[in-house]
C-alpha positions in Angstrom: -16.8 -7.7 -12.0 -13.3 -8.0 -11.2 -10.4 -5.9 -11.9 -6.8 -6.2 -12.8 -4.4 -3.3 -12.0 -2.6 -2.3 -15.1 0.5 -0.9 -14.7 3.2 -0.9 -17.5 6.9 -0.1 -16.2 8.1 1.0 -19.4 4.6 2.7 -20.9 2.7 3.7 -17.7 4.8 3.7 -14.7 3.1 5.9 -12.3 0.8 5.1 -9.6 -1.4 7.5 -7.1 -3.4 7.0 -4.5 -5.7 9.4 -2.7 -7.3 8.4 0.8 -10.3 10.3 1.8 -12.2 10.3 5.3 -15.3 11.2 3.4 -17.0 8.3 1.0 -19.0 10.9 -0.8 -16.3 13.6 -1.3 -14.0 10.5 -2.1 -16.4 9.3 -5.1 -16.7 12.9 -6.3 -12.8 13.3 -6.5 -12.5 10.1 -8.3 -14.6 11.6 -11.0 -13.1 14.8 -11.2 -9.7 13.0 -11.4 -10.9 10.9 -14.7 -12.6 13.6 -16.2 -9.5 15.8 -15.8 -6.8 13.5 -17.3 -6.7 10.4 -19.3 -5.4 8.0 -16.8 -4.8 4.6 -17.7 -7.0 3.1 -15.2 -8.8 4.0 -11.9 -10.0 1.9 -9.0 -11.9 3.3 -6.1 -13.9 2.0 -3.3 -14.5 1.9 0.4 -12.2 0.3 3.4 -12.1 0.0 7.0 -13.3 2.2 8.7 -15.4 3.9 6.5 -12.6 5.4 4.1 -12.9 5.9 0.3 -9.6 5.3 -1.8 -9.1 6.4 -5.6 -5.9 4.6 -7.1 -5.4 5.9 -10.6 -2.0 4.6 -13.0 -0.8 5.8 -16.0 1.6 7.7 -16.9 3.2 10.4 -15.3 1.9 13.5 -16.3 -1.6 12.3 -16.7 -1.5 10.7 -13.2 -0.1 13.8 -11.8 -2.9 16.0 -13.2 -5.3 13.6 -11.9 -4.3 14.1 -8.2 -4.3 17.4 -8.4 -7.9 17.2 -9.5 -8.6 14.9 -6.8 -6.5 17.1 -4.0 -8.8 20.0 -4.9 -12.1 18.4 -4.1 -11.9 19.1 -0.8 -8.4 19.3 1.3 -10.0 18.6 4.8 -11.4 15.4 3.7 -8.1 13.8 2.5 -6.5 11.5 5.0 -3.4 10.9 3.1 -2.1 10.7 -0.3 0.8 9.2 -2.3 2.3 9.9 -5.6 4.7 7.2 -7.0 6.2 8.6 -10.4 8.3 5.0 -10.8 6.3 2.6 -8.7 8.2 -0.5 -8.0 6.7 -3.6 -9.7 6.9 -5.4 -6.4 4.6 -3.0 -4.9 2.1 -3.7 -7.8 2.3 -7.2 -7.2 1.6 -6.7 -3.4 -1.4 -4.7 -4.1 -2.8 -7.1 -6.3 -2.6 -9.9 -3.4 0.7 -11.6 -4.5 2.6 -12.9 -1.5 6.1 -14.7 -2.8 7.4 -17.3 -0.4 9.4 -15.4 2.4 13.4 -15.2 1.5 16.5 -14.6 4.2 16.7 -14.7 7.7 15.2 -11.8 8.5 11.6 -10.0 8.8 10.8 -6.5 9.0 7.3 -5.1 9.7 6.4 -1.0 9.4 3.0 -0.3 10.8 1.1 2.9 9.1 -2.0 4.8 10.5 -3.1 5.2 6.6 -3.0 2.8 3.6 -1.3 5.5 1.6 1.8 5.8 3.9 2.0 2.0 4.0 2.3 1.8 0.1 4.4 4.7 0.0 6.6 2.9 2.6 6.8 -0.6 0.8 7.9 1.3 -2.4 10.7 3.4 -0.7 12.0 0.1 1.3 12.1 -2.4 -1.9 13.4 0.5 -3.6 16.3 1.2 -1.2 17.9 -2.1 -0.2 18.1 -5.6 -1.2 15.1 -6.9 0.1 12.0 -9.0 -1.0 8.3 -7.1 -0.2 6.6 -10.1 1.2 3.4 -8.6 2.1 1.3 -5.2 1.7 -1.8 -5.3 4.1 -4.1 -2.4 4.1 -7.3 -1.2 5.7 -9.6 -3.9 5.9 -9.3 -6.2 9.3 -6.8 -3.9 10.3 -8.7 -0.7 11.3 -7.6 1.2 8.5 -3.8 0.4 9.1 -1.4 -0.4 6.7 1.7 -3.1 7.1 4.6 -3.9 5.5 6.4 -7.0 5.6 9.8 -7.2 4.2 12.4 -10.3 4.1 15.8 -10.6 3.3 19.3 -10.4 5.1 19.2 -9.1 8.6 21.2 -5.7 7.2 19.1 -5.3 4.4 15.9 -5.8 6.2 17.3 -3.0 8.8 18.1 -0.7 5.9 14.7 -1.3 4.2 12.7 -0.6 7.5 14.6 2.6 8.0 14.3 4.1 4.4 10.6 3.0 4.4 9.9 4.7 7.7 11.7 7.4 6.9 9.4 8.2 4.5 6.4 8.5 6.3 7.3 9.8 9.8 3.9 11.3 10.5 2.1 8.5 10.0 4.4 5.8 11.2 3.0 3.6 14.6 6.0 1.0 14.7 8.6 -1.0 13.4 9.9 -4.2 14.1 13.1 -6.4 12.9 12.9 -10.2 13.8 16.4 -11.7 13.1 15.1 -15.0 12.4 11.2 -15.8 12.4 10.1 -19.0 13.9 8.4 -21.1 11.5 4.9 -21.3 13.1 4.8 -17.6 13.1 5.9 -17.8 9.3 3.0 -20.2 8.9 0.5 -18.1 10.9 1.6 -15.0 8.6 1.3 -16.8 5.1 -2.3 -16.8 6.3 -4.7 -14.1 6.0 -3.3 -12.5 9.1 -7.2 -12.7 11.1 -6.9 -14.3 14.4 -10.6 -15.8 13.3 -9.5 -17.5 10.5 -7.5 -19.8 12.2 -10.3 -20.8 14.7 -12.8 -21.2 11.9 -15.2 -18.2 12.8 -17.6 -17.2 10.3 -17.9 -13.9 11.3 -15.0 -11.6 13.0 
């Protein structure tokens, strides 16, 4: 069964994500969230390394109420969370796997310790500067980390990285700005990003 994320910027502008260290408590929280509020959509499941994500979309009031219900289940099990009342549609596209062709001369990278922080940084950066959200990589194959890639002109990418990383200081691991990404590195980054895939490893 496949799911399509449903976010209408006019009618259903809000998105929230709760990230749990416990799978059992994450399932319980997701159930509590949809029972507490008529959200438009809920998506949930496991990611590396054994965390459980619950994502909800809908109108602002409904999503906010659902978040409160999920957070109340067991605050100690909550690794991180975010609530975006007006999520940028580039973030929605990136979450569904869309990767536009990189544009501009520079690439900026934000690396975070959690999935929620990466989504938060991506949203803040793309709203605050004239950049393109190239990629948003989350958890699986990253040991639970999040990675955000912006492209654009150098000054704009610098601004996006500064704004995005400034929103998640406690989950920030590293930031990098590359003024002119080499074409061969661009080719490598355009794929899945996993080293073994380039060597046709069947298990990695």
